[in-house]
C-alpha positions in Angstrom: 77.9 84.9 139.9 80.0 82.3 141.7 79.3 82.0 145.4 83.0 81.6 146.2 83.8 84.7 144.3 81.2 86.6 146.3 82.6 85.3 149.5 86.2 86.2 148.4 85.1 89.7 147.5 83.2 90.2 150.8 86.2 89.2 152.9 88.6 91.4 151.0 86.2 94.4 151.3 85.6 93.8 155.0 89.3 93.4 155.8 90.5 96.0 153.4 93.4 93.9 152.3 94.0 91.0 149.9 96.9 89.8 152.1 94.7 89.5 155.2 91.8 88.0 153.3 94.1 85.3 151.8 95.1 84.3 155.3 91.6 84.2 156.6 90.3 82.3 153.5 93.4 80.0 153.3 93.9 80.7 149.6 97.0 82.0 147.8 96.8 85.7 147.2 97.3 85.5 143.4 94.4 83.1 143.2 92.3 85.4 145.4 93.1 88.4 143.2 92.2 86.5 140.1 88.8 85.4 141.4 87.9 88.9 142.5 89.0 90.3 139.1 86.9 87.7 137.3 83.9 88.9 139.3 84.7 92.5 138.3 84.9 91.5 134.6 81.6 89.6 134.8 79.8 92.6 136.4 81.6 95.1 134.3 82.3 97.2 137.4 85.4 98.0 139.3 84.6 96.8 142.8 87.8 97.6 144.7 90.4 100.4 144.6 93.8 98.8 145.0 96.5 100.8 146.6 99.7 100.4 148.6 97.7 100.5 151.9 95.2 97.7 150.8 91.9 97.7 149.0 88.8 99.8 149.6 85.4 99.2 147.9 84.1 101.6 145.2 80.5 102.8 145.2 79.7 99.6 143.2 81.7 97.6 145.6 79.8 99.0 148.6 76.6 98.0 147.0 77.8 94.5 146.2 79.2 94.2 149.7 75.7 94.8 151.2 74.1 92.4 148.8 76.9 89.9 149.1 76.5 89.6 152.9 72.8 89.0 152.4 73.4 86.4 149.7 75.9 84.4 151.9 73.6 84.6 154.8 70.7 83.3 152.8 72.7 80.4 151.5 73.6 79.5 155.1 69.9 79.8 156.1 69.0 77.6 153.1 71.4 74.9 154.3 69.9 75.2 157.8 66.4 74.8 156.5 67.3 71.8 154.5 68.9 70.4 157.7 65.7 71.0 159.6 63.8 68.9 157.1 65.9 66.0 158.5 64.7 67.1 161.9 67.7 69.0 163.3 69.7 72.2 162.9 72.7 72.0 160.6 75.6 74.2 159.7 78.8 75.2 161.5 79.4 77.4 164.5 82.8 78.7 165.5 83.1 80.1 169.1 86.0 81.6 170.9 86.5 81.3 174.7 89.0 82.9 177.2 91.3 80.2 178.6 89.9 80.3 182.1 86.4 79.8 180.8 87.4 77.2 178.2 88.6 75.0 181.0 85.3 74.8 182.7 82.9 75.3 179.7 84.3 73.2 176.8 83.3 69.7 178.0 79.8 70.5 179.2 79.1 72.7 176.3 80.3 70.2 173.7 78.2 67.5 175.4 75.1 69.6 175.3 75.8 70.7 171.7 75.9 67.0 170.6 72.6 66.3 172.2 70.8 69.5 171.0 72.4 69.8 167.5 73.7 66.4 166.3 73.7 67.5 162.7 75.7 70.7 163.2 79.4 71.2 163.5 81.2 73.0 166.3 84.6 74.6 166.4 86.0 76.0 169.7 89.2 78.0 170.0 90.9 79.8 172.9 92.1 83.3 172.7 92.5 86.7 174.3 89.7 89.3 174.0 91.5 91.6 171.5 92.3 88.7 169.1 88.8 87.3 169.4 87.1 90.7 168.6 89.2 90.8 165.4 88.1 87.2 164.6 84.5 88.2 165.0 85.0 91.0 162.5 86.7 88.8 160.0 84.2 86.0 160.3 86.6 83.5 161.7 84.4 83.4 164.8 80.6 83.5 165.1 80.4 83.9 168.8 83.0 84.9 171.4 83.0 85.3 175.2 84.9 88.4 176.2 85.9 89.8 179.6 85.3 93.4 180.4 84.8 94.3 176.8 84.2 97.9 175.7 81.8 98.9 172.8 83.4 98.5 169.4 82.2 99.1 165.9 80.5 96.1 164.3 80.3 94.1 167.6 77.2 93.5 169.6 77.6 92.3 173.2 75.3 90.8 175.9 76.3 90.6 179.6 76.3 87.1 180.9 77.7 87.0 184.4 80.2 88.5 186.8 83.1 86.6 188.5 84.7 87.7 191.7 88.5 88.1 191.4 90.9 86.8 194.0 94.4 87.5 195.1 96.1 84.1 194.5 99.2 83.4 196.6 101.4 80.4 197.1 100.2 78.6 200.3 102.7 79.1 203.1 104.6 76.0 204.2 102.8 74.2 207.0 99.6 76.2 206.5 96.6 74.0 207.5 93.3 73.8 205.7 91.6 75.6 208.6 94.2 78.5 208.3 93.8 78.6 204.5 90.0 78.7 204.9 90.2 81.5 207.4 92.4 83.5 205.1 90.0 82.9 202.2 87.3 84.5 204.3 89.4 87.6 205.0 88.9 90.1 202.2 91.9 92.0 200.9 91.1 95.8 200.7 91.9 97.0 197.2 94.0 99.7 198.7 96.4 97.1 199.9 96.8 95.3 196.6 99.9 97.4 195.5 101.8 95.7 198.5 101.8 92.4 196.6 104.1 91.8 193.6 101.9 90.6 190.7 102.4 88.1 188.0 99.9 89.5 185.5 99.2 89.5 181.7 100.4 92.2 179.4 98.1 95.0 178.3 95.4 95.0 177.0 94.4 91.9 178.9 91.0 92.6 180.5 92.0 91.7 184.1 95.2 93.8 183.8 93.2 96.8 182.6 90.6 96.4 185.3 93.2 96.2 188.1 95.0 99.2 186.8 91.9 101.3 186.3 90.5 100.5 189.8 93.8 101.4 191.4 94.2 104.5 189.3 90.9 105.7 190.6 92.5 105.7 194.1 95.8 107.3 192.9 97.6 104.0 193.1 99.5 101.6 190.8 99.9 97.9 190.9 103.3 96.4 191.7 104.2 94.4 188.6 106.7 91.6 189.1 106.3 89.7 185.8 104.2 90.1 182.7 103.0 86.7 181.5 100.3 85.9 179.0 98.7 82.6 179.9 96.8 81.5 183.0 98.7 78.2 183.4 102.1 79.9 183.2 101.0 82.6 185.7 99.9 79.9 188.2 103.1 78.0 187.7 105.1 81.1 188.6 102.9 81.9 191.6 103.5 78.3 192.8 107.2 78.8 192.3 107.1 82.0 194.5 107.6 84.6 191.8 104.7 86.7 193.0 100.9 86.7 193.3 98.1 86.8 190.8 94.6 88.3 190.4 92.4 85.6 188.8 88.9 84.2 189.0 88.4 81.2 191.3 87.8 78.7 188.5 91.3 79.4 187.2 92.6 78.0 190.5 90.2 75.1 190.9 90.9 73.8 187.4 94.7 74.3 187.6 95.2 70.6 188.7 96.9 71.7 191.9 94.6 74.0 193.8 96.0 72.8 197.1 99.3 74.8 196.6 97.5 78.1 196.5 95.6 80.3 199.0 93.1 82.8 197.8 91.5 86.0 199.2 88.6 88.0 197.7 89.4 91.7 196.9 87.1 94.3 198.2 86.8 98.0 197.7 86.2 98.3 193.9 84.0 101.1 192.6 80.4 100.1 192.2 78.3 101.4 189.2 80.7 104.2 188.7 80.4 105.4 192.3 83.1 106.1 194.8 85.3 103.2 195.9 84.7 101.9 199.4 83.7 99.0 201.5 80.2 97.6 201.7 78.8 95.1 204.2 77.3 92.7 201.6 80.5 92.5 199.6 78.8 94.1 196.5 81.9 96.1 195.9 84.2 93.1 195.4 86.6 93.3 192.5 84.7 91.5 189.7 85.3 90.6 186.1 82.3 90.9 183.7 81.8 88.2 181.0 80.0 89.2 177.8 78.8 87.3 174.8 79.8 89.0 171.6 78.7 88.6 168.0 79.2 90.5 164.7 76.6 93.1 164.0 77.5 92.9 160.3 76.3 89.4 159.8 72.8 88.3 160.9 73.0 85.2 163.1 71.8 81.9 161.6 69.3 79.7 163.4 72.1 77.4 164.4 74.2 80.3 165.8 71.1 81.6 167.7 70.6 78.2 169.2 74.3 78.0 170.1 74.2 81.4 171.8 71.3 80.2 174.0 73.0 76.9 174.7 76.1 78.8 175.9 74.0 81.0 178.2 72.1 78.1 179.8 75.3 76.0 180.2 77.1 78.9 181.9 74.2 79.6 184.2 74.1 75.9 185.2 77.9 75.9 185.9 77.9 79.1 187.9 74.4 78.5 189.4 73.5 82.0 188.5 69.8 82.9 188.2 68.5 83.8 184.8 
């Protein structure tokens, strides 16, 4: 059996569509169909049921899908082992990062990767959590960092850290640094957030969903001024006076013009599913949780395992979080 044919079949079976698989594999659909059909002829088995809604594996196809994943994984492991003979991990790792994390993590992570795994290849892409979950399922990504993700079939997640969220406003004309610092130390009660017109991403953005769910628990709704997907565009609009934003601090500090904004922490979020309310230590601040996600359908290679640990340690160093 040809390894390419096995890879093509696995992608079609996983995605349930020749059209989607042809996009992921970057191969023309007729050529993809021909290669899968040649595999069926060689094995003397129908592997897929083709219909107007896509393609689903037959019983023989389900069996080959299970073996095919293992074969492809073993081939990748063999490449890694051969690379280790040369004294280093090899292979390719594709990771996906949210835009706000990508700004602070890409350079130090790439630098650490080149030192730790000089024989391996790294691909980094930015994206929203929903799209990156899909890319994990299709195999376009090996590792993704996702905010406030919920359990999903075929995805394994590990909590990494929590980031406080802040109300981001345009700094008032003539406001001094001392006044801005004083405002930054004055928490905004979550109950008061609906007073502020928000420039916020569209659903199902993780911050949007968190804000809405926390306010809904109090019988309130956010005041949406504009729906914009993109941290840079949101901050540009806030700077222009279009409204306020709810973002982590690193989104402001890496914006290139943090001096034009004032920030306030948001207090009063529910804690561990309990009742919303204020706490003296600030443990009920509105926080966004960051998770590392991988596909549970494909065992991680040694290079991917090493990359996951490198992401964790690099993040911990950046955020100075114990662990």
